[in-house]
TORFIRO-305752 format. One record per residue: residue number from 1; residue in one letter; x, y, z of N, C-alpha, C, O in turn. Coordinates in nm, 3 decimals, padded with zeros to 5 digits. Example, Ala and Ser with C-alpha at 12.3 -4.5 7.8 and 13.67 -1.06 7.14 Angstrom:
TORFIRO-305752
NODE num residuo     n.x     n.y     n.z    ca.x    ca.y    ca.z     c.x     c.y     c.z     o.x     o.y     o.z
NODE   1       a  01.319 -00.569  00.780  01.230 -00.450  00.780  01.320 -00.330  00.780  01.424 -00.332  00.846
NODE   2       s  01.285 -00.225  00.708  01.367 -00.106  00.714  01.290  00.003  00.787  01.341  00.114  00.804
***
This chain:
TORFIRO-305752
NODE num residuo     n.x     n.y     n.z    ca.x    ca.y    ca.z     c.x     c.y     c.z     o.x     o.y     o.z
NODE   1       m  06.636  00.210 -03.181  06.623  00.270 -03.094  06.470  00.259 -03.051  06.373  00.244 -03.125
NODE   2       r  06.473  00.270 -02.899  06.356  00.239 -02.888  06.261  00.359 -02.833  06.308  00.448 -02.763
NODE   3       t  06.130  00.357 -02.868  06.048  00.492 -02.852  06.063  00.490 -02.731  06.018  00.604 -02.715
NODE   4       g  06.091  00.456 -02.623  06.086  00.532 -02.445  06.208  00.564 -02.487  06.187  00.685 -02.491
NODE   5       a  06.359  00.550 -02.536  06.449  00.592 -02.553  06.466  00.752 -02.592  06.519  00.846 -02.532
NODE   6       k  06.404  00.744 -02.706  06.363  00.859 -02.833  06.292  01.001 -02.719  06.336  01.108 -02.677
NODE   7       l  06.195  00.944 -02.710  06.139  00.983 -02.588  06.197  01.050 -02.468  06.166  01.167 -02.445
NODE   8       a  06.284  00.981 -02.385  06.373  01.061 -02.270  06.447  01.096 -02.319  06.508  01.169 -02.241
NODE   9       g  06.538  01.094 -02.500  06.612  01.169 -02.509  06.559  01.329 -02.509  06.605  01.423 -02.444
NODE  10       f  06.443  01.328 -02.608  06.360  01.411 -02.627  06.359  01.548 -02.532  06.377  01.669 -02.547
NODE  11       a  06.325  01.449 -02.419  06.280  01.546 -02.280  06.455  01.618 -02.216  06.479  01.729 -02.168
NODE  12       l  06.539  01.511 -02.240  06.661  01.564 -02.179  06.731  01.638 -02.280  06.843  01.639 -02.230
NODE  13       a  06.736  01.670 -02.337  06.715  01.831 -02.486  06.616  01.926 -02.454  06.650  02.044 -02.459
NODE  14       l  06.489  01.898 -02.420  06.407  02.000 -02.368  06.483  02.065 -02.251  06.544  02.171 -02.266
NODE  15       a  06.479  01.999 -02.131  06.509  02.034 -02.013  06.666  02.099 -02.025  06.693  02.179 -01.936
NODE  16       a  06.788  02.066 -02.142  06.897  02.166 -02.109  06.896  02.274 -02.169  06.954  02.373 -02.125
NODE  17       l  06.806  02.275 -02.316  06.755  02.403 -02.337  06.694  02.501 -02.244  06.761  02.594 -02.199
NODE  18       f  06.563  02.483 -02.210  06.491  02.536 -02.106  06.501  02.545 -01.924  06.446  02.610 -01.835
NODE  19       g  06.589  02.455 -01.933  06.680  02.460 -01.788  06.704  02.578 -01.724  06.655  02.611 -01.615
NODE  20       g  06.772  02.636 -01.786  06.828  02.803 -01.776  06.712  02.946 -01.709  06.705  03.012 -01.606
NODE  21       a  06.651  02.940 -01.816  06.549  03.038 -01.830  06.435  02.995 -01.772  06.404  03.067 -01.677
NODE  22       y  06.367  02.914 -01.790  06.221  02.875 -01.726  06.263  02.764 -01.584  06.247  02.821 -01.476
NODE  23       g  06.302  02.648 -01.576  06.317  02.579 -01.466  06.359  02.636 -01.392  06.270  02.657 -01.310
NODE  24       v  06.515  02.714 -01.339  06.513  02.769 -01.210  06.424  02.850 -01.154  06.396  02.839 -01.035
NODE  25       g  06.361  02.956 -01.250  06.209  02.992 -01.144  06.143  02.947 -01.132  06.069  03.018 -01.063
NODE  26       h  06.087  02.837 -01.156  05.991  02.733 -01.148  06.022  02.641 -01.026  05.945  02.553 -00.988
NODE  27       v  06.138  02.668 -00.969  06.165  02.569 -00.878  06.229  02.643 -00.761  06.222  02.586 -00.652
NODE  28       v  06.285  02.754 -00.766  06.387  02.856 -00.652  06.230  02.924 -00.645  06.230  02.974 -00.532
NODE  29       g  06.136  02.944 -00.688  06.012  03.037 -00.704  05.920  02.952 -00.518  05.911  03.001 -00.406
NODE  30       p  05.876  02.821 -00.572  05.829  02.721 -00.454  05.894  02.760 -00.343  05.839  02.812 -00.246
NODE  31       l  06.054  02.729 -00.357  06.149  02.681 -00.261  06.127  02.838 -00.116  06.120  02.847  00.007
NODE  32       r  06.125  02.919 -00.226  06.102  03.072 -00.132  05.996  03.111 -00.074  05.991  03.200  00.012
NODE  33       g  05.908  03.050 -00.115  05.768  03.033 -00.083  05.676  03.205 -00.137  05.629  03.304 -00.081
NODE  34       e  05.689  03.169 -00.230  05.649  03.272 -00.341  05.536  03.181 -00.394  05.551  03.060 -00.414
NODE  35       p  05.396  03.265 -00.421  05.282  03.191 -00.472  05.308  03.213 -00.607  05.371  03.311 -00.646
NODE  36       a  05.248  03.100 -00.701  05.244  03.024 -00.809  05.190  03.152 -00.903  05.229  03.152 -01.020
NODE  37       v  05.090  03.275 -00.853  05.040  03.382 -00.928  05.127  03.475 -00.976  05.126  03.523 -01.089
NODE  38       e  05.224  03.506 -00.860  05.287  03.640 -00.840  05.431  03.605 -00.941  05.507  03.693 -00.981
NODE  39       r  05.443  03.473 -00.966  05.539  03.393 -01.033  05.594  03.452 -01.168  05.567  03.358 -01.243
NODE  40       p  05.651  03.543 -01.245  05.650  03.537 -01.385  05.702  03.421 -01.471  05.799  03.346 -01.467
NODE  41       v  05.542  03.449 -01.591  05.575  03.343 -01.647  05.647  03.378 -01.800  05.605  03.466 -01.875
NODE  42       p  05.740  03.307 -01.822  05.861  03.369 -01.958  05.744  03.365 -02.092  05.700  03.266 -02.152
NODE  43       q  05.722  03.471 -02.106  05.641  03.449 -02.267  05.707  03.527 -02.359  05.776  03.627 -02.339
NODE  44       h  05.673  03.461 -02.481  05.723  03.560 -02.629  05.645  03.619 -02.691  05.589  03.581 -02.794
NODE  45       d  05.624  03.778 -02.606  05.555  03.849 -02.631  05.585  03.990 -02.705  05.511  04.086 -02.721
NODE  46       g  05.738  03.966 -02.751  05.837  04.095 -02.833  05.826  04.201 -02.764  05.788  04.311 -02.805
NODE  47       d  05.869  04.163 -02.625  05.885  04.286 -02.536  06.016  04.203 -02.476  06.053  04.217 -02.359
NODE  48       m  06.082  04.113 -02.573  06.210  04.077 -02.520  06.358  04.173 -02.599  06.338  04.220 -02.712
NODE  49       p  06.477  04.193 -02.543  06.528  04.303 -02.558  06.580  04.275 -02.708  06.615  04.157 -02.718
NODE  50       g  06.593  04.339 -02.813  06.667  04.332 -02.954  06.596  04.298 -03.039  06.641  04.273 -03.151
NODE  51       m  06.445  04.288 -03.005  06.322  04.225 -03.130  06.266  04.371 -03.165  06.188  04.368 -03.260
NODE  52       g  06.286  04.484 -03.116  06.232  04.618 -03.151  06.022  04.643 -03.145  05.948  04.605 -03.054
NODE  53       e  05.999  04.686 -03.218  05.863  04.734 -03.159  05.819  04.707 -03.325  05.866  04.746 -03.431
NODE  54       r  05.638  04.569 -03.268  05.591  04.600 -03.376  05.475  04.656 -03.440  05.472  04.669 -03.562
***
């Protein structure tokens, strides 16, 4: 398999994994005319449900 095909497959896998949570907000946000600064950016900072307090 060529390197280009591997990279394309990897990119598609990442898009499938993160598309629902991350991609939709970044695609729908600009369509609604929201400024990029006010759009929430998903970050793993420990505030996710089920992770508990550290």
